C-alpha positions as CSV (number, residue, x, y, z in Angstrom):
1,X,47.6,3.6,20.0
2,X,50.2,5.3,21.9
3,X,48.8,7.4,24.8
4,X,51.2,10.3,24.4
5,X,49.5,13.4,23.4
6,X,52.3,14.4,21.0
7,X,51.1,11.9,18.6
8,X,47.9,13.7,18.1
9,X,50.0,17.0,17.1
10,X,50.5,18.0,13.6
11,X,54.3,17.9,14.2
12,X,55.6,15.0,16.3
13,X,58.4,17.1,17.9
14,X,57.8,18.0,21.5
15,X,59.7,19.0,24.6
16,X,60.0,16.6,27.7
17,X,58.7,17.5,31.0
18,X,60.6,16.8,34.3
19,X,58.6,13.4,34.8
20,X,59.5,12.3,31.4
21,X,63.2,13.1,31.9
22,X,63.1,10.9,35.1
23,X,61.4,8.1,33.0
24,X,63.6,8.1,29.9
25,X,67.0,8.7,31.5
26,X,67.9,6.0,34.0
27,X,70.4,8.6,35.7
28,X,71.1,12.2,35.3
29,X,74.4,11.7,33.5
30,X,72.5,10.1,30.6
31,X,70.4,13.4,30.4
32,X,73.5,15.4,29.7
33,X,73.7,16.9,26.2
34,X,76.6,18.0,24.1
35,X,75.6,21.2,22.3
36,X,76.0,21.6,18.5
37,X,78.5,24.3,17.4
38,X,75.5,26.2,16.0
39,X,73.8,26.3,19.5
40,X,77.0,27.4,21.1
41,X,77.4,30.2,18.3
42,X,73.8,31.3,19.0
43,X,74.9,31.8,22.7
44,X,74.3,28.5,24.4
45,X,76.4,28.1,27.4
46,X,78.5,25.0,27.9
47,X,80.5,23.5,30.7
48,X,84.2,22.5,30.3
49,X,83.0,19.2,28.6
50,X,80.9,20.9,26.0
51,X,77.6,20.1,27.7
52,X,74.8,22.6,28.1
53,X,71.4,23.0,29.7
54,X,68.2,22.3,28.0
55,X,64.7,23.6,28.6
56,X,61.8,21.4,29.8
57,X,58.1,21.6,29.2
58,X,56.0,22.7,32.3
59,X,55.5,25.4,34.9
60,X,58.3,27.2,36.7
61,X,58.5,28.2,40.3
62,X,57.0,31.7,39.2
63,X,55.1,32.6,36.1
64,X,58.3,34.2,34.7
65,X,60.6,31.0,35.1
66,X,60.6,27.7,33.2
67,X,62.2,24.4,34.3
68,X,65.3,23.0,32.7
69,X,68.0,20.1,32.9
70,X,71.1,21.5,34.2
71,X,74.8,20.9,32.9
72,X,75.0,17.7,35.2
73,X,71.8,16.3,33.6
74,X,69.7,16.9,36.9
75,X,66.2,18.3,36.9
76,X,65.1,20.9,39.3
77,X,66.7,24.1,37.9
78,X,64.8,27.2,36.7
79,X,65.7,30.2,34.9
80,X,63.7,33.1,33.4
81,X,61.9,32.0,30.3
82,X,63.6,34.9,28.4
83,X,67.1,33.4,29.3
84,X,68.9,32.9,25.9
85,X,71.7,30.5,27.0
86,X,69.7,27.4,27.4
87,X,69.3,25.0,24.6
88,X,66.2,22.9,23.4
89,X,66.5,19.1,23.2
90,X,63.4,18.2,21.0
91,X,61.9,14.7,21.5
92,X,60.2,12.5,18.8
93,X,57.9,9.7,18.9
94,X,58.5,7.0,16.2
95,X,56.3,4.0,15.7
96,X,58.3,0.9,16.0
97,X,56.7,-0.5,12.9
98,X,58.2,2.2,10.9
99,X,61.7,1.2,12.1
100,X,61.5,-2.5,11.6
101,X,60.5,-4.1,8.4
102,X,59.5,-7.7,8.3
């Protein structure tokens, strides 16, 4: 069994925390995300390359803030949790056996 608690949830989608971003993305540039046109139309801000910020799971510096990954793919940024211009980047655990058929 995989130790990640998301596998016990009814829906396997979850949001990464700052530690997981560091574990799964070898360098910040790999954590950059190009926003979909629908996310931009909904108010997501993008840089001049079309990349946006995305929320992380976990506490902020204050109870009103939440952590996020910045335009450059770096962790350590915070915005008010009500800030509407940050995207979501859901994560999904998939069992290897479901991807490979022998």
